[in-house]
N, C-alpha and C positions, 0 to 999 in steps of 0.2 A: 522471584530471582532464583536461578538454579543454585547459586553458591553465595549465600548471604555473608559467610565469614570472609570470603575473598574480597567482596565489596568493602566490608568493614575494615579489613586490614589495609586495603589500598587507600581508602578515605582517610584513615588515621595517619598513614604514612605521608600522604600529600599535605594534609592539614598541618602536620608538624613541620614539614619542610617549608611551608609558607609562614610559619610562626604564628598560627592562629589558634585560639582556644575554641572549644566547642561552641561557646556562646557567641564569639565573634563570627565564626563561620555561619552559624544559624542566622544571625542578623544580616550578614551580607547576602546569603542565599535566599532569604525570605522564607525560611522553614523554622520549625520549632527545635529548641535545644534537645527535647526528649527524642525527637526523630534522629538527630545526629547521634545521640548516645545509643539508641537502639540499633542503628545501623552498625556502628563501630563495635558493639558488643555481640553482633550476630543475632540479635533478637528479632529484628525485622526480616522476614523471609521473602517478602514480595515488594520490591521497590520499583516504582514507575520510572520509565526512561525519562519522563519530564522532570522528575525529582533529581535524578542523577545529572541531568544536564544543568539544572540550576546550581548544583554543588560544583560542577566542573567550571561553570562561568565564574563563580566566586573564587575558585582556586586557580583560575587562569590555566587550565589544562583541557585537552580534548576530553569529551565524554568517555571515549574508549580507554582513557588512562585510568578510569575508575571501574568501568564494567566492560568485560569482553563479550558477554552474552546476557543482555538484560532480559527481563521477563517477556515471554511470548504468550500471547493470549491463546488458550487452548480451545479446541472445538468442543461443542457439547457432544455427549455420547450418542444422542439420537442422530445427529448429523454425520458423525464418524461411521456409524453402522450402515447408513444408507450408501456409503461409498464402496462397500464390499463387492458388489457386482462389477464395478469399474476396475477395482484393483485386481480382481480375479482375471479379467481379460488382459490387463496390462502386464502382469507379472507371472502368468502361467500360460501354458499351451492350451488353446481352446480349439475345438473342431470347427471347420469351415463348412457352410452350407454347400449343397451341390451346384446351385446356380452360380454362374460367373459374376464377378464384381467388376465394375467399371469406375474409372477415375471420375467421369462425369456424374455418376450416381453418388459417389462419396462427396464430391464437391457440392452437389445440390443438397444433400442431407446436412452437410456442414453449414450451408447457408441458412437452412431452417433453424439450426441450433444457434447460430449467431443472432438471428432475429429475436430469439427467445432470450439470449443473453442481454440484448439491448434493453429489454424490459425487465431484467433481473428475475427471470423465471428460472431460478437455479435448479429447482427440483425437476422441472420438465427437461432441462438440458441433461441433467444427470441420468435420466432414464434413457436418453438417446445415445449417450456416450459408449456403452458396451458394444452396441452394434456398429457404431462409427469406427471404434478402435479395431474391432475384429475385421471389418471389411477393409480398412486401410492397410492392415497387415498383409492382405492378399495381393496388394498392388505390386506390380513389377515395373522395371525400366524407369522411364522418365516420370511415370505416374507416382512413383514412390515419394516424390517430394510432398504429395498431399498428406502423407502420414506425418511428416514433421509438423504440419500445420494443425492436424487433429490433436497431436500430442501437446502442442503448445496451448491450444484451447483448453485441453483437459487440465494441464498444469495451472493455467490462469484461474480456472474455476476452483481448483483445489486450494490455491492461495487465498482466493476470495472467501472460502469457507474454512480456512485455517487447518488444512490437512498438510502440515509443513513437510513431514518426511516423505509422504507419497508424492507431493508436488516436486520436491527436489529430485527424486528418482525419475519421475516422469519427464521433467525438463532435461535431465541428462540424456534420456532416450531421444528426446526431440533434437538436441544438439548433435548427438551421434548420427541420427538419421539424415540430417540436413546435408544437401549437396550444393547449397547456395548460401553464401555468407550472410545475406540479408535474412533468410529464414533462420539461420543459426543465431544471428544477432537478436531476432525477435524473441527467441526462447531465452537467450541471455537476459534480455530486458525483463522478462517475466521473473526470472530467478533473482535478479537484483531487487525487484519489488518485494519478492518473498523475504529476502534477507532484511530489507528495510522494515517490513512489518514485524519481523521477529526481533528487531533491535540489534541485528548483526551489522552494525554500521560500517566497520572497517572492511568486512567482506563485500558489502554492497558497493561501497565507494571504490574499492580497488577493482572489482570486477567491471563495474560500469566504466571506470576511467580507462582500463586496459582495452576494452572492446571499442570504446569511443575513439581511442587513438588508432586502433587497428582499422576501423572502417571510415575514418574521417574523410569526407568527400571534398573535392575541389568545387567551391561554390559556383564557379563559372560554367561548369558542365555537369554538375550533379543532377541526378534525377530526383523527382519528388520523393520516391521511396527511400533513396539513400539519405536525403536531408532529414526526412521525418524520423527514421529509425536512429540516425546519429543524434538528432535533437532529443529524442526520448532518452537515450543513454546519458547524454549530458545533463538532462533534468534529474536523472538518477544520481549523478554525482552531486548536484546541488542539494537534492533531498537529503542525502546521507551526510554531506558536509555541514549543513546547517544544524542537524541534530547532533553532530559530533563537535559542536562549538568551534567550527572553522568558518567564520563568517566571510572572510576574504575569498576563500575558495568557493564558497557557495555563491557569492555575488558574481565571481568570474564565470562560473559555469552557467549561471542564469543569463548573463550577457551573451554568451555563445549561443545558448538555446534561442534567445530572442532574435539573434541575427539569422539563424536558420529559419525560424518561423516567419520573419519578415521577408526572407527570400521566397518562401512558398506563398505567403500572402493570404492564406485562408486555412481553415481547419481541414485536415485530410486524415483518412484512416492510416495509422502508422504501421500496421502489419495486416496480413490477410488471415490471421488466426483468431483475432479477438475483436472487440469493439473499441479498442484504444484509438485515440486520435492525437494529432499533434498540429500545432499552429499557434497563431497569436493568442487565442483564447486559452488554450492549454497552458501556455507560458504565463499568462496573467494569473491563472488560478494557482499555479505553483508559486508565483510571487506572493499571492495572498497567503498561501499555506506557510511559506517561510516567515512571513510577518506574524502569523498566528503562533508559530513556534517561538518567535522572538518576543512574545507578549506585547504586540503592537496592534490592539484591536481596532483603533481608529484607521490604521493603514489597511487592515483587512477589509473594512467596510468601504473605504474609499476606492480600493481596487475593485471590489465587488460591484459597486454602483456603475462602473464603467465597462463591465463585461456584458455584451449583448445577451439577452435572455433567450434568443431564438436560434443561436448558432449550434449549440449542442442539445441533444434530446434531454428533457428534464430528468429522465430516469437513468441516464448514462452514469456509470460508476464514478467517473471523474467529476461530473457536475454534482452528483450527490455528495461526494467527499468535500467539494468546495462549499456546499450549503451547510455542512457541519462546521466548517471554519467560520462561516457567517454567524451561525447560531452561537458558537463559543465566544465570538467577539461581542455579540449582544449580551451574553451572560456576563462577560467581564465588565461591560459598561452598565450593568444592572438593568438592562432592558429585558427583564425576565419574560414578560408576556410575549414579546416578539420572538425571543429565542424558542420558547415552547411552540409558538405558531410554526416556526421553521421545522421543528422536529415533527409536529403533527402532519405537516404537508409532506414530509419525507415518508412518514408512515403510510399516507394515502398513495403516494406515487411509487414507492419502492419498498414495500414491507419486507420482502425476503432479503434485500440488501441491508436495511436498517438494523434488523435483528442480529446481524453479524458484527455490528460495529461497537467495539468497546468505547470508542471515542464518544458515541452518542450516550452511552450509559454514564460516562464520566460527566458530560455536560449536564444532563438532567439530574444526576445525583447531586451535583454542586448547587443547582438551583433549588432542589428540594431541601437541601441543608440550610438554606437561607430563609425558608418559610415556616411559619408556625403551623399552618394548616394547608392541606392540599385540596384542590378542586377534584371532583370526580374524574374530570378529563385527564388531569395530571396523574392521578392514581392509576388509571387505566393504561396510560402511556408508559408509566414506570413498570407496570407488570409486563407489558408487551415487549419492551426492550430489555427486560430482566435486570433492572437496577437492583443491586443487592440491598438488603435491609440494613 
């Protein structure tokens, strides 16, 4: 948490306004009294957003009433260093090769990068990005719209690997370069996701809501592209609202997104920059995610059982994130071997994706904490995803 004292002061103030002792708040929130005491005294420097949300529910306030900027998971130094060639091309002038560049050539190279993104080969894509960014800079006229999409792809991968500041600057470039409101909205959607991953809930919710209002389509004549991007932004509102202890707003947003998904009737690519999709399956996975945030593991598994397994690629980021919700639900229901099996399958399917996920470390860490001894398989998995000792 960037400012532990600020959280402690807010928590103490709201607790007193509610007429609760530390012991009463701890009991209602399902946390220890010592944790409440440490937060209020500023001793605890790193408070999970999940914990802040439990306290907010007990105090009947939005999560953002307690924290304005919760802890954001930092990238490891090795990953950050590998982004230097990309940042150099993004934010400095670089020489162009003598041979001319064509929009078709950049689009073809971007397609290759997207195919690698679909299988979570982040290191391979990162190697391609400097050339893609350099070449897209040289495009002129109508072809310049390709640059917006290359920038959005770059920002998306930066968010996936927790390069928060660089991602925000890159997505600002993407929005500035866009001459089409749907391309701009795609970059905004990526930025909303970045804010959400950092715990910047109010910013994510406000930005997604503002842009959803701005591009809201008429269902009777809207294109699939318009419906899918609008639906994605509305899901951003739902994601932020449920984490901010605004359940009514989250439910309303989810209903709107479901209406757009039903109108489309299938899963479609929601923008031309990334591998994101939108449709009935995406909405169902977000419904399961919201149930996970609300500590409803049975609902998570019930929703998951009805999601077709063959609609999304098993290594797509959205599908992988949903499988973590399933693993966490199994963990909550003490189905530990099944939860570990899900994590092991994710390691086999999407190792580069899994190692970036703090959520996976939390799930396995809590399972390990319940066991006296660990199997060799569990020890190896814990080392792989870097569960702290």
